[in-house]
C-alpha positions in Angstrom: 10.1 -3.4 32.5 10.2 -7.0 31.2 7.2 -8.9 29.9 5.9 -11.6 28.8 3.6 -11.7 25.5 1.0 -14.0 24.9 -0.3 -15.2 21.2 -3.6 -15.1 21.4 -6.4 -16.6 18.8 -8.7 -14.8 16.9 -12.1 -16.9 17.2 -15.5 -16.0 19.0 -15.8 -18.9 21.0 -13.9 -21.5 22.3 -14.6 -25.6 22.2 -13.7 -27.3 24.8 -11.6 -30.1 23.3 -12.4 -34.2 25.0 -15.2 -32.4 27.0 -18.6 -31.7 24.7 -18.9 -32.7 21.1 -17.4 -30.4 18.4 -20.4 -28.1 18.2 -20.8 -27.0 21.4 -20.2 -23.7 22.5 -19.2 -23.4 26.0 -19.0 -19.8 26.3 -18.5 -16.1 23.9 -15.4 -14.8 24.0 -15.5 -10.9 23.1 -12.2 -9.5 23.9 -8.6 -11.1 25.0 -5.9 -9.2 26.7 -2.8 -10.8 26.6 -3.2 -14.5 28.2 -6.9 -13.6 29.8 -9.9 -13.4 28.1 -13.1 -11.4 29.1 -16.3 -13.7 28.1 -19.8 -12.6 27.0 -20.9 -13.5 30.5 -18.2 -10.9 32.6 -19.5 -8.1 30.2 -23.2 -9.2 30.9 -22.5 -9.6 34.9 -20.7 -5.9 34.5 -23.6 -4.5 32.6 -25.9 -5.8 35.5 -23.9 -4.3 37.9 -23.8 -1.2 36.7 -27.7 -0.6 36.7 -27.0 -1.9 40.3 -25.3 0.3 41.5 -27.1 3.2 39.6 -30.2 2.5 40.9 -29.2 2.5 44.2 -26.9 5.8 44.2 -29.9 7.8 42.6 -33.0 5.7 41.8 -34.3 8.7 39.9 -31.5 9.0 37.4 -30.4 5.7 37.4 -31.2 5.2 33.6 -29.8 7.8 32.4 -26.3 7.0 34.2 -26.3 3.2 33.0 -27.0 4.7 29.3 -24.0 7.1 29.5 -21.8 4.1 31.2 -22.5 1.2 29.0 -20.5 2.3 26.4 -17.3 2.3 28.9 -18.3 -1.4 30.3 -15.7 -3.3 28.2 -12.8 -0.4 28.4 -13.7 -1.1 32.8 -12.9 -5.2 31.7 -9.6 -4.5 29.6 -8.8 -1.7 32.1 -9.0 -4.3 34.9 -7.4 -7.1 33.2 -4.2 -4.8 32.2 -4.0 -3.5 35.9 -4.1 -7.2 37.3 -1.0 -8.1 35.1 0.5 -5.2 36.2 0.6 -6.3 39.8 1.6 -9.3 38.7 4.9 -7.9 37.3 5.0 -5.9 40.5 4.5 -8.8 42.7 1.5 -6.9 44.5 0.3 -9.7 47.0 -3.4 -9.2 48.1 -3.5 -11.7 50.3 -2.8 -10.0 53.9 -5.0 -7.1 53.5 -8.0 -9.5 52.3 -7.7 -11.4 55.4 -7.9 -8.1 57.3 -10.5 -6.8 55.3 -12.5 -9.7 55.7 -12.1 -10.0 59.3 -13.0 -6.5 60.2 -16.4 -7.7 58.1 -16.8 -10.2 60.8 -16.1 -8.5 63.4 -19.1 -5.6 62.2 -21.3 -9.0 61.3 -20.9 -10.1 65.7 -19.7 -13.5 63.8 -17.0 -15.5 65.7 -14.7 -17.5 62.8 -14.6 -16.8 59.2 -16.7 -20.1 58.3 -19.9 -18.1 60.0 -19.3 -15.4 57.4 -19.3 -17.4 54.4 -21.9 -19.3 55.7 -24.0 -15.7 56.0 -22.9 -15.0 52.4 -24.2 -18.1 51.1 -27.0 -17.7 53.0 -27.8 -14.5 50.7 -27.1 -15.9 48.0 -23.7 -14.7 47.3 -20.6 -17.0 46.3 -17.7 -16.0 48.7 -15.4 -17.4 46.9 -16.9 -14.8 43.9 -16.8 -12.3 46.6 -13.2 -13.0 48.2 -12.5 -12.2 44.1 -14.0 -9.4 43.9 -12.1 -8.0 46.9 -8.5 -9.2 45.7 -9.1 -7.4 42.5 -10.0 -4.3 44.2 -6.9 -4.6 46.2 -4.5 -5.4 43.8 -5.5 -2.6 40.6 -6.0 -0.1 44.0 -2.4 -0.9 44.8 -1.1 -0.6 41.3 -2.5 3.0 40.3 -1.4 4.2 43.5 2.1 2.7 42.9 2.4 3.9 39.1 0.0 7.2 39.2 -1.2 8.3 42.2 2.3 8.7 43.7 3.3 10.8 40.9 0.8 13.3 41.4 1.6 16.8 43.5 -1.0 18.6 45.1 0.5 21.8 46.1 -1.1 24.5 48.9 -1.8 26.7 46.2 -4.1 24.3 44.2 -5.9 23.8 47.2 -6.9 27.0 48.2 -7.6 27.7 44.2 -10.0 24.6 44.4 -11.8 26.4 47.5 -11.8 28.9 45.9 -13.6 27.9 43.0 -16.0 25.6 44.7 -17.1 27.4 48.0 -21.0 27.6 46.8 -20.6 23.4 46.5 -18.9 23.4 50.1 -22.1 25.2 51.7 -23.5 22.9 54.0 -26.6 22.7 56.7 -26.1 22.5 59.8 -25.1 18.7 61.5 -23.8 16.6 64.5 -21.7 14.0 64.6 -22.9 11.3 66.4 -21.1 8.2 68.4 -23.2 5.8 70.5 -23.4 3.1 72.5 -25.8 0.7 72.6 -27.3 -1.5 75.1 -29.9 -3.3 73.4 -33.2 -5.0 75.0 -34.4 -6.1 71.6 -34.5 -9.5 73.3 -35.8 -8.9 76.4 -39.6 -8.5 75.5 -41.9 -7.5 78.3 -39.5 -8.9 80.8 -38.7 -6.2 83.2 -36.0 -7.8 85.5 -33.9 -8.0 82.0 -34.9 -4.7 80.8 -34.0 -3.6 84.1 -30.5 -5.6 84.2 -29.8 -4.1 80.3 -30.2 -0.2 82.3 -27.9 -0.7 84.9 -25.2 -2.3 82.4 -25.8 1.1 80.3 -25.7 3.2 83.9 -22.1 1.6 84.4 -20.9 2.2 81.2 -21.1 5.9 81.4 -20.2 5.8 85.0 -17.1 4.4 83.1 -17.0 7.3 80.5 -17.2 9.7 82.7 -14.4 8.6 85.0 -12.3 8.6 81.9 -12.6 5.6 79.8 -12.4 6.0 76.3 -15.8 6.2 74.3 -14.9 4.5 71.5 -13.0 1.3 73.6 -16.5 1.1 75.1 -18.5 1.2 72.3 -15.8 -1.5 70.4 -16.0 -4.0 73.5 -19.6 -3.2 74.8 -21.8 -1.9 72.1 -24.6 -3.8 70.9 -25.1 -1.5 67.8 -24.1 -2.1 64.4 -21.7 0.9 64.4 -19.7 -1.0 67.8 -16.4 -2.1 65.4 -16.4 1.1 64.3 -16.2 2.7 67.9 -19.8 3.5 68.0 -19.3 5.6 64.9 -22.9 7.0 63.2 -21.7 9.6 60.9 -23.3 13.1 60.2 -27.1 14.5 60.5 -28.6 17.3 60.0 -31.7 18.9 61.6 -34.9 17.0 60.6 -33.2 13.5 60.3 -33.5 12.3 63.7 -36.5 12.0 66.6 -37.7 15.1 67.6 -36.0 14.1 71.3 -32.7 13.5 69.9 -32.6 16.4 67.3 -33.4 18.8 70.3 -30.5 17.2 72.8 -27.7 16.8 70.1 -28.1 19.9 68.8 -27.9 21.6 71.7 -24.7 19.4 72.9 -20.8 21.2 72.2 -18.3 18.8 70.6 -17.0 15.7 72.7 -20.4 16.2 74.9 -21.7 13.3 76.3 -25.3 12.2 77.0 -27.1 10.5 79.9 -28.3 7.4 79.1 -31.3 7.2 76.6 -34.4 5.4 76.4 -35.4 3.9 72.5 -36.8 1.4 71.2 -33.9 -0.6 70.7 -32.9 -0.3 73.7 -30.8 2.3 76.1 -28.4 4.8 74.8 -25.6 6.9 75.3 -24.7 9.6 72.3 -21.2 11.5 71.9 -21.6 14.5 69.8 -17.7 14.0 68.1 -18.7 17.0 65.7 -20.8 20.0 65.4 -21.0 21.4 62.6 -22.4 25.1 61.8 -24.3 25.9 59.3 -22.8 28.1 56.0 -19.5 27.8 54.4 -17.3 26.0 55.9 -13.3 27.5 56.6 -10.7 26.4 54.0 -8.7 24.5 57.4 -12.1 22.6 58.3 -12.1 21.0 54.8 -8.8 21.1 53.8 -8.2 17.2 53.6 -11.8 17.1 51.5 -10.0 19.8 49.1 -7.0 17.9 48.9 -8.5 14.5 48.1 -11.3 16.5 45.5 -7.8 17.7 43.8 -6.0 14.6 44.0 -9.4 12.7 42.3 -10.0 15.0 39.6 -6.1 14.6 38.6 -5.9 11.2 38.7 -8.6 10.2 36.4 -6.8 12.3 33.3 -3.3 10.8 34.5 -5.2 7.4 34.9 -6.3 7.1 31.3 -2.7 8.2 30.0 -0.9 5.0 31.7 -3.9 2.8 30.9 -3.5 3.6 27.0 0.7 3.0 27.9 -0.1 -0.8 28.9 -2.7 -0.9 26.0 0.1 -0.4 23.9 2.2 -2.6 25.4 -0.2 -5.0 25.2 -1.5 -7.8 22.5 -5.7 -7.0 22.8 -8.2 -7.7 20.2 -11.9 -7.5 20.5 -14.6 -9.2 19.1 -16.4 -7.5 16.1 -19.3 -5.2 17.5 -17.8 -4.6 20.6 -16.0 -0.9 21.5 -12.8 0.0 24.2 -13.7 3.3 24.2 -9.9 3.4 26.1 -8.5 1.7 23.0 -4.9 3.1 21.3 -4.1 3.3 17.5 -0.9 2.1 18.4 -1.9 -1.2 20.1 -0.6 -5.1 18.7 -2.9 -7.3 17.1 -2.4 -10.8 18.4 -1.2 -13.6 16.2 -3.0 -17.2 16.6 -0.6 -19.5 18.0 -1.5 -23.4 18.8 -0.4 -22.3 22.6 -2.6 -19.5 22.8 -5.6 -21.8 21.2 -4.9 -24.5 24.4 -4.0 -21.3 27.1 -7.8 -20.0 26.3 -9.5 -23.7 26.2 -7.8 -24.1 29.9 -8.7 -20.7 31.3 -12.4 -21.4 30.0 -12.1 -24.9 32.4 -11.1 -23.5 34.5 -13.7 -20.7 35.1 -16.6 -23.7 34.2 -14.8 -26.1 37.4 -14.9 -23.0 39.4 -18.9 -22.1 38.4 -17.9 -18.9 37.0 -20.8 -19.4 33.9 
């Protein structure tokens, strides 16, 4: 593989020539990966993301999760830069998939244009450009990992069966139903009985279409006014005790693929479909084979990815500011050499980030 190796400077901070006074520090640089820089702002932003995600996933253990993840923050940032550069080498473009994902998001939010999506993001205090860049980064790194590492992992039926036998207790599940819905909302109707009656009539007509053979998911995508419309009405799984008593008694008594009558709820008139009905206990292997296959794949992917990233580190020029540690470092990594070209390249990168409002 051909690679352009960039010479990097060793200073801990960069001054922007011609824009600021000689003693004004624009941003502290804590690491350099080939021609890319990682700043203290990048590092602190990643730390905050770690805290936010830990709080969302498990509030009671968030502090422990953050403490465990803190040591690998810089490693993750360096991993990302290495994968992005590899993506360039492989001519991987995220543009088409990015547009597709944004369009799916637009549809889920029931917005007519991308401009409306951008306005919605801005209204919530989210930089749309930053959001798109993060999504683009995720797409590229995922493609690199799949092409360079994942494609080389082979999971056999024997591997899956062994994993299933060893993890049966973890696969045990309660009784649950998977539901899809079609909602005709009455939230805007208030006490207007004519509007409520019209909503019920529409729901009755949609149910009639489904009983006549119309596809439930297609009707949901076209007609449902619920947040799950873009997914064909899919609401996911519900265990006993997670639904209102009226809905639980109804849906847990339905068989797979059964469709309910029109139900009056606070939100409006709902038609429910049971897409799966799972019994309590350890599911048979055939029911969970896709999950088992994915679990074995992920189990093997992690160490294989670390080996691959170690190799990328050995082919790169990486410099870390004293006081910071890359827990993924290899003893065979090269140290950068100071050159005027590298200094100019880094200064340009900082100016670019400043112009984009990154810090």
